[in-house]
N, C-alpha and C positions, 0 to 999 in steps of 0.2 A: 327669615327665610320666607315666611308667608304672612299674609295679612288680608283684611277684608274691609271694604268700604261699604257702608249701608246708606240708603236713602229711602225715607218713608214718605210715600205720597198717598195720603188718605189711608185706605186699607190695603194698599199695595206696597210691599217691601221689596226693593231691588237690591241685591247684594252682588258685588263684583269680586270674585275670588281671584287673588293674585298669588302666583307661585313663581319661584325662581326659574328662569329659562323658559317661561310659558308665554306664548303669543296668544292673547285673548282674541277669540273670534267675535266676541260681542254677545255670546249667550249669557243669560243672567239667571239667577235664582229668583223665583217669584213665589212669595207666600201670599195667596190671594183669598179673599173672602169666597166661600163656596157659592155665593149668590151672584155678585157682579164685580167687574173691574171698576176703576175710577171713571171710565168712559160710559159706564152703565151697560156694558155688554155682558150678557149672560155667559157664565163659565160652566161648561159641562163637567160632570163628575170625573175625577181622575186627573184633573189638571191643576189641582189646588196647591200641591207642594212638589214642584219638579225642579231639579237642579240642572241648569244648562251651563256647562263649563267645558274647557278644552283640556285635552291631555296632549303632551308633546312627546313625539317619538324621536329620540336622538339617532336611531338607526337610519331612518329615511327622511328625517327633517320635515315630516308632514304633521300639521296640526289637525287634530281630530276631536270633534265634540263628544263628550262622554254620554250625552243624551242626544240621539240623532233627531233631526226634525222629522215630523210625520210626512211632510210634503216638501219637495224641492221643485221650484219653478225656474226654468231657464228662460230669460227674456223679460224685460221690464217695459214692454209696450202696453197697449190697451188691454190685450188679453191677459198677460201675466199680472199686471198691477190690479186689474179688476178681480181676478181669481184670488190673489193674495189678500186683497181687502175683504172679500167675502169670507175666506177661511179664517183670517185673523179675527174678524168680528165674531165668528162662530166659535172661537177658542181653539182652533186647530193651529198647531205649531208649524209654521212654514217659513222657508227661506227663499228669497228671490236672488238669482245670479244674473247680473247685467254687465256686459263688457264695456259699456260707455259710462262716463261719469254723470252725476245728477244734472249738472248744468246742461249738458248736451241733450239729455232726455227732455228737460223742461223747455228748451228753446227750439227743438226740431219742429218744423212745420209739417203738419199732417192734414190729410183731407178727411172729410166725412162729418156727418152730424148723426146724433142718436135718434133712430127711428122710434116710433111709438111702442113697438114691441120691446125694444131695448129699455125704454123708460119703465115698462112694466117689470122687467127683471130687476132693475135697481129699486123699484118700489117694494118688491117682495123682500129684499134684503134691508129695507129701511134706510136706503142711502140716496134716493132720488133727489131730495131737497138739498142734501149736502154736496152732491157732485154735479148736478145738471143745472143748466141755465133756465131761462123762461121758455114759454111755448115758441115753437118755430112757426113762422107764417106758412100755412099749409097750401102753397100754390106754386106752380111751375109755369113759366111763360114759354110755351112751345112756339117757335117761330119757323116760318118757311119763307125764304127770300125776303126777310124783313117784316113780314106780316105776322103779328103775334096773336095767340089765343091763350088765355090763362086757364090752366087746369087746376081745379080745387081738389086737393088731396085729402080733405077732411072726410071722415066717415062717421056716420051716426053711431053713437054708443061707444066710440073708441076715443081715447085720449090722443092729444097731438104729439108729434115728434118734438124734441126739445132742441133749442138753439144752443148746442154745446159741441163745438168742433172737437176733433180728435186731440188736438194740442191742448185745448182747454180741459178736456176730460183727463188727459194724462197728468197735467199739473194738479188738478183737484184730487186725483187718486193718490199722487205722491204725498200731498199734504195730509189726506185722510189716513193713509197707511202709516206714514212715518211720524207725523207730528201729532196725530190724534190717537191712533191705535198702537203706537210704539212698535210697528212692524219691523221686519228685518229684510233689508235689501242690500246686497253686496255689490256695490258699483265697481267698475274697472276690474271685473273678474275675467281673467284671460285663461287660455289653455284649458278650457272646460272639457273634460272627458267623462263619458258615461259608460258603465259596464253593467252586465246582467249575469254575473258569475253565479249567483245563488238566487234565492227567492226575493231578496231585497235589492233594488237598484243601488248602485254606488256612484258617487260623483266626486271628481277632484277638480280643483281650480287653483289658479295663482293670482296673487295681488301684491301690493307693495309690502305686505307683512310676511309673505312667504307662500308656501304651498299648503293647501287645505284639502281635507277629504272627509266625506261623511256618507253614511248610508241613509236610506229613507224608506218609508213604506210605499210611497207613490212618488212618481216623477212626472212632471208636466213639461212638455216642450212647446213653448210659445215664443220661440226665437226667430220667427219669420221664415221666409222661403229659403234663405241661405244659411240658416242656423246649424248648430252642431247636433241638436237633439235627434233630428230625423236620421242623420248619418250614423247614429248608434244602432239603428235597426238593421239587422242582417239583410243582405241581398235576397230577393225573392219573397220577402214578407209583404211588401207594399206593392200595389198596382197603381201606376200613374196614368190618369186619363188627361189628355191635353188637347187644346184647340187654340191655334194662332189665327187671329183675324186678318193679318196681313197689312196692318197699318198701325200707327202710333198716335199719341197725343203729345203735343208740346204743352206743358203746364207752366203758366207764367203768373207769379204772384206780383200784384201791382198795387201801387198806392192810390187806389180808386175804389170806393165802396160800391156795392150794388145799390142802385137807387130805387129799384122796385122789387119784383119777384125774381127768384133765381131763373136764369135763362138757359134753355136748351134749344139751339137753333140749327137748322139745316139750310143750306143754300146750294145753288149750282156750283159754288166754289169750294164746298166742303163744310164740315161741322165746326161750330164754335159754341162754347158754353161759358157762362159766368156764374160763379157761386160765391156766396159771402165767406169771408175769412176774418171776421171781426168788424168793428164799427168803421174802420178807415181803410180796410183792404178787401180785395177780392182776388179770386184766382180765375183766370181765363184758361180754357182748354181749347186748343186748335188741332184739328186733324192734320197729320203730316205723314211723311214717308218713314218707314222703319229705319232707313239709313240716314235720316237727317241728323245734323249735329247743331250745336249752338252757333257755329259759324254760318250756318245756312239761315239762321233766324236772328239777325240783329234787331234791336228794339224797334227801329223804324219799320221793318217788315211786319213785326208783330201787330203794331197798331194799324198799319195799312190793311192787313188781312182781317182784323177785327171789324174795321169799318166796312170793308167789302162784304164780308159774310153776314153782317147784321144789316147791311144796306142802310147804314146810318153814318153820313159824313160829318155829323155834328159831334161825334165822340172825340174827346180831347186826349192827347198823349198824356201819360203819367209815368212816374218812375217804375221801372221793372226791377223788383227786389230780388227775384229768384226765378230761374227757369230750368226745367229738366224735362226729359223725355220718358214717356211711359209706353212700352209696347203693349198693345191690347191682346190679352190672352186669358184663357180659362184653364185652370188646373185643379184636379181633384185627386187626392191620394187616399187609398183605401187598403186596409182599415185604418182608423185613427187611433189605434192602440197596438202596442206590442208588450206582452206581459204586463208589468206595472208602470209602463211608460205610456202616457197619453199625449197626443198631439192636439193642438188647438190653434185656431186662427190661420194665419198665412203659412204656418208650418204644415198645414194639412190641405189648404185649398186657396186658390186665387180666383178673383172675378175681375172682369174688365171694369174700369172706373165709371163707365157710363151708367151703371146700375146703382152706384153709391152704396154698395152692400158689403164691401170688404170688412170694415170695422164692425158692422152689425152682425155679420156671420160669426165673427170672433166673439162678440158679446153673447150670441146665442150659445156657442160652444161652452164658454166658461160658466154661463148660467146653469146649463145642464150639468157640467162637470163639478161645479161647486156644490150643488145639492147632492150629487152622487158621492162625492168624497166625504162630506159630512155624514151621510147615511152609513157609509162603510166604516168610518173611523169612530163614530159615536154610537151607532146602533147595531153595528155588525151586519148590516144589510148591504151585500155587495151586488144585488140584482141591478140597481140603477147604473153601477159602473160597468157591469157586463153588457148593458144595453147602450152604453154611451156612444159608441161608434155608429151603430145602426140608427140611433135617434138623430144624431147630428147629420149623418150623410143623407138621410131622407130630406132634411131641411136644406142642406147644401145643394143637392141636385135640383130641388124645386127652384131655388134662387139662381142657380146657374142657367136654368131655362129662362127666367126673367131677365137676367143679365144679357143673354144672347139676344133676346127679343129687343131689348133697349139698344144694344150695340148695333145690331143689323138695321134696325129701323132708323136710328139717328144718322147712320152713315150711308146706307143704301138710298135714303131719301134725298141725299145731297148730290155730290158730284157724280153725274151720270157716266163719266169716263171710267169709274171704278167697276161697276157691274152692269152698266147699260141702263137705257131709259126704261125698259120694262120693270126692272127691279126698283128703279127710282119711283115709278108711279105706284107700284103695289105697296111700297113702304109709306108713301104719302097717304095712301088709302087707309093704312093702319092707324096713322096719326089722326085722320079724320074721324075714325070710329070712336076715338076717345071723347069726341064732342057730339057725336050723333047717336051713339048707342049707350043707353044706361047700363047694360050688362057689361060692355067693354070698359066703361068708365069705372064701375064698381070693382071689377077685377084689377084694374090698374091701381086704384086707391089701396086695395088690400096689399098688393105687392109693395107699393111705395111705403106703406106704414109697417110692413113686416108681418101682417096677419094672415096671409094666404098659406 
């Protein structure tokens, strides 16, 4: 009727309890040295002998863990995986629910590089060297009608950003969390529902093994702008602040590397940018209409517009691997908490991509939230959790202002048919200030590195 299989790894014993009619969720019993796990991670008191197993209810056919996780995280993007890695490293029992499979998460192309402030966050958790690549070249080539000026983003006394794209970071986080720290991610978790019927949040989900349910002490919604976690918050709790810029970007991933610095270019024909996406690829961003579709932008037009906007007829066509459209908008939802449910990343806020701050705002959120959850669960200090929303929203609004500056400047300075020649010339004057005013240049560097 029952049995157990044991595996001893150093000073960590893992036992899988097997019972008739029981669908195991993957929770295991761990008997761990009170000092460190086999990965060398300190284990706080109280976690030394905890049994994680499932009980099956024949009445409702729902699998329930007998020891609930302390934290459930919905969404395995950068925010969710980073937070889960921080918490698992600190000995906090957490589970991540993700509706996609692991292969999709690993292969999905995402934009963004880790700013210097984000590097600091990973360094505080002792993970920077394991997760991030080498230093990022600290320069942006700002061009106007083909004439370029290179802006140096390095700042005295501050470390550089790291060349680690969002896709690279996600893959490194998956490896660290699952393969090194033995973390718990439930892929292909569908029909996720959240309830707040009592003092502890409750979550149910389905997968190939059936339907599962658990309570937890804290719940984190990091499942993006269209996820389920925010929908669990009653109407009237959140206030949404929104601004639509009135145009979009066509994002084209191409088989052509950036040969110099990252490019942000304006021209009388519209904006174009080129950013690195690995050693052999880059992504071009072209300003377009909100109503544009892929049929409006065949590959031939993409390359013609790139040459026109960069004023460089020597650019050669290359394979276009992927293209999609991004409406430029800003969204902030406040507060970033309801009871013991906390929102992080795109679930709470969106910024236009001209600022390159979406991923980095998410990293700021989970850096604050990770430390706050450890303080609450290990030290009984809930003050950082109480301050979480206000702490993050202050940072978010600051970088919404930067994102608006970048977006308006890089588009108003371009096609004058959009907002007129007056706005075009004032925007170009703002770009000139980056190269003529040390004060303006330093402020821009602080924003680019995430230190403002």
